[in-house]
N, C-alpha and C positions, 0 to 999 in steps of 0.2 A: 084339472090337475088331479092324477094317481099319490097318492102320498104310500108312504114306504117305510117299510119298520122294521127293527134290526134290537136284538136282545142283548144285555148287559147284567153279567152277572159281577158284581164287586163289593161285597160283601154286604152288611147289612143295607138291605133295600131301603130303606127310609133314606138314608143320606144323598144313595144315589139317585132314586125319583127326585127331591127335589133338588139336585144337581142340575139335573136335565133339565129340569121344568124351566129354569134359568136361559137356555140356549135357545136363540134366537132361529128357530124353523123348526123348532120341537113343536108337534101342535096335540100332543097328546102321551103322556104317561102311565103305564099299568104295572106296580108291583105283583110277584106273583110268582110260583116256585115253576122249574122249567129241567127235564131232559130225567126225571127222577123211573121210578120202576112200576105205578100202577096210577090208575086215574083220581082226582079232585081229592088230592091230600090236605088235610089242613094243617094249621102252623106247628101244634102242639106233635103231631107225627113228623113233619119234615125236622122239629127242633131235637128229636133223635138221634138224628144224624144217622137214619139205619136207612133212609127212601131212596136215595139219589139223588134228590133233589140240590138244586140250588136255589139260594134267594137272587131274585133276576127283575128287573126291570123292560117290559117292553116300553120303547120309542122308537114311536109314529113321529115320522118329520115329511117335511116338504123339500124333493133333492131339488127344489128350484133353489131354495135359502139356504139350505147349508147341505153340504155331500157326506157323505160316506163317511170318505177320509176322516173329515176334521172332526167328524163324532166321533172313530174312535180315538184319533192324537186327544180329543177331549177325555173320553176314558181314563186311555193310561196314566194322566194327568190325576187321577182322582184313588188310582189303586197301587199297590206296591206289588209290581209284575214279577217278583223274584220269590215274592212268599205263598209258600204252597196251605192252601187253606186256614191262611189265618189273614184275618187285615185289620187292621188296628187291635183293637181289645177282643176282637169276636174272633172266637178258633172253631174251625169243623169242617165237616167238607159242604156243610148247607152255608160254609161262607168263603167257598173257593170263586177264583175269579176265572171267566168263560166269556166269550161271547158268540153268538147262536146266532145262524142267519136260516132263513125261512126263505131264501131265492138263492140259485146257485149262483147267479149273476153277480153276486152278491162276491163271492169269493174271492177272486182274483184284490178286489180291490180290499181287502180285508188281510187277505196274506201280503200285499205290499204292506201296508199298514204293522203288521206285527214282523215284518224284516228292519222295515225304520226305525220300530220300538228294540228290537235286538242288537240293533249297531250303534243306537244310542246307549245302551245298559253293558253291552260289551258280553252281554252273554242273554239265551235264548229266556223269555217268559214261562214259565209253568203258568200260566192263562190257558183256556182252553181252547180251540177254535173248530166249532163242530156244526154242523146240521142241527137245526132245532125238532128237538124229537116231540115233546110235549109239553106243554104252558099252562098251568090253571091261576087263573087271578086268588092272588090272595084275597083274606078277609077285610071287609070292605072299612074295618079301624085299621087296616093297616094302609089305606089309599090316605095319600095327601097327609101323612101321619102331622110328618113335622111342619105344616099349617095347621095343622089341627092343635098341635102340641108343641108351640113355637120355643119352648123350653127342653125339651123332648132330647135324649139321648143321640147322639150323632156320633160315627165315626170318626166324621171329615171336621176337616177343622175350619173356624171362621173365616182365617185367610184365602181361603182355596172360596168360598164363596164371594169374599171382596175380587181378588181377582179374576171371579167368572164374570163377573159383575164388569170390569176394568175392559176386560178382552171382547167381551158384548160390546161398547161403546167404541172400542177402536174398530169393530168391525161393520158398525153402524156410520162410521165417518167417512173408514177406507176401503171400503169392499168394495167391488167393481160396477162398475154402471157409467153410465155417460159424467164428463166434467161438466159444476155448476155453475152458473152464473155469477159473475162478481161479486151479488148482492146475496151471493148464498151465505149460510155460514155450516154445512159441509162439506167435506173434503174429499166426499164420493168417488172415485174416480180420479183423482188429485194423482197428474203425471209428476210433479216436482217431488221430488224426494226430500229437499231442506220443509217444504209446506208440512209433510204427512211426517217427519221426525217432529214438525214443531206441532201435530194436533198431537200426535203418543206421547210426547214430553206433557202435555197440559193435561192430558186424560189420566197419566198413573202418577203425574201429579199431585193432581186434586180426590183419586179416587181413594190412592194408598198413603196420602198427608207424610210423604218422603221429606225430608229437609233439602233436597235439592238432585233433582233429576232433569237429564240434557243428554245429546247427542256431540262427542267429539268425531269429524266428519277427515277421513287419510285425502290430503292433497296434496301437491307437490310443493317442493320446497320453495321461497322465494329464488328466483330467478330459474328457475327451472321451467323450459315452456313445453315441455314432451305430455303427453295426458299422463293421466295414472297407472291406468293401464298398461303403459309400456316401463317404468319407472324400478327402478328394486325399492323393495319397502324404505332402506334408510335413504335414497332421496326425497320421501317424502315424510310428511309431519302430520300428528293432529291437531286440529283448529278448532276451535270451541263453534257450536252452533247452537240451535234453536236449543234453550233451556228454559226450566224453573227454579226461584231460587237467588239468594244472593250472587252478586258477583263472583266470578270465576277465571280460574287460569286460561289464557288466550290458547298459550298452542303447548304442546307435549311428544315430546321426539321419541322417536319409535325405542320400544324396551322401556321409558322411563317410566319410573311412577305402575300405579295398577293400572291405568288406562293403557299404557304405552305395551305392560306386559300381556295385556289380555287381548289388543293386535298381533304383537309376537307371536302368540304362543297359539295364538287362534282360539282359545277357549273363555268361558265365563271363569271367573274367578272371584271368589268369596273371602272377604276380609272380615272378621268379628274386631280386630283393632288394629285401624291402620298406621297407629304409631309403631303396631310391630311390625309393619310391609317392609323390606327391604326397599329403600330409595323412594317411600313413600313422600309425593310432593306434596303437602300442604298448601291448596289453593285455600283452604279455611280453616282456621283453627278448632272450630266449633263443629267436625267432622269429624265423627268416631269411628264409624264403621261405613264400608263400602262395598258394592256389590258392580261389578261390571259384566259387560254382556256384546261379545263383537256381533257385527251387524256383514252379513257376507254376501257378496255376492252373485244374483240367477247362478245357477248351475249353469255352464255351458253344456252344446249339444254334442261337444267330442266327448262327452262321459267321464270326463276330468271329474274328482273326487278334490281337488285342491284348489277352494273353492279361494279370493279373494277375500278382505278383508275390507270393508269399505268406510266404516265408521264404529265407534261404541257410542253402545249406551252407559251412560257414568249414571250412579245413583249412590247418593251421601246420607248417612245416619247420622242425628245429632245425637243419640243412642251406640252402649258397646252392642256387638251381637244381635243386631237387627235380621240378618238375612241368612236366609239357609238354603238348602237342594230346590226346598216347596219352590221359593223366589226365584230361583233360578231358573226351571223349568218355565215358571210362567212367564218369566221376562224373555226365555228366548222365543217363545208362543210368541208374545207380542210384538217384538222386534221383526220377526216372519214375518206379519203383513205388510212391512217395508220394500 
C-alpha cells in the first residue's frame, strides 16, 4: 500500500495536528512551515510574519481507509474559511488557511471539495488552494504538542474533538464492507436504514450526552398506499423512529413544530429556547433547546439538486442555548453517513 499526503494550514498547527491524529486512516502527522521564501526557517523567523510561511500540518494517510474528499471536508469543519489571516485568536499571514497538494492528481478532488464548501457558505472561501512549493518540519517541541501539554493552548474547542470521536465511531460502525452476521455487534455495511438510524442515535447520545436523540421518518399517512417518492409532502408525516431518551411524540405533521418545519424548509434549525419557537410541540416539558437536521435522499442521476427529505434527526437538551453552528455542521456530517 502506498500512502498519500496532503498539507493543511488552518491556524495554529498544534490543534490542527491533534485533530487529524484522531482521524482513522491517518498514519502520521507533522507540523511545519510551508510555501515561504527561503529554506529551513525557524519558528522565531516565521513568527515575524515576513517570511511567507504558513503554519501547516503534513497529513499522511491510507487512501483505502480515508479518502482525500473526507479529509478536506473534515478540514473545513475546523476552520473559518471566510476569515482572512485569522483563526480563533491567532492573527497573521502565518495563520492563513490553505490546502497545498504535492500531486496534481489530487487537484480535481480538492476543487470539488472547495466548490461544495462554497455552495454551503454561499460565498467563496478565502482559503488558498495551491501546489506545495516547500515544506520544512517545525522544531521538535512543536510536534505532538498537545499530547505533551494536555492543558496547552488550542484554538479548536473541546466540542470539536468530542464530535470527531463520535463521527469516527459512526464511521467505524457504518462504514463500507460486507454486512455482518446476526451475531455481530457492528452495523458495518448494514443496508437497513432503520438499523443505521438506531446505531447513530445510540452513538451520538452516548458520546454527546444529550437529553434526547432520535430520528423521525417521513412515511405516508395512514390510508395512503403509494410509495413516499410518489406522494406530496402533505400526504406524509413524520413517524417516530429509533431514539435514545424518554418517551416522545409518535407522529408530527408536515410543517408542524421544529421537526416539521425543518422537513418543510429542508434546512437545519437551531432553537435556543423551544418556548420561543412558534408552534413548538412539547413532547417533553424537560426539553429547553433543540436542533433538528434533515436527512436527504441520495442525489439522483438526473443531476437535480432538489433532494427529498426522508427523515430528520431531532436532538433535545434540558438546558437553554445548548446548540450552535458547530453542532449543526457536525450533525449534518454525521447524518450524511446514512
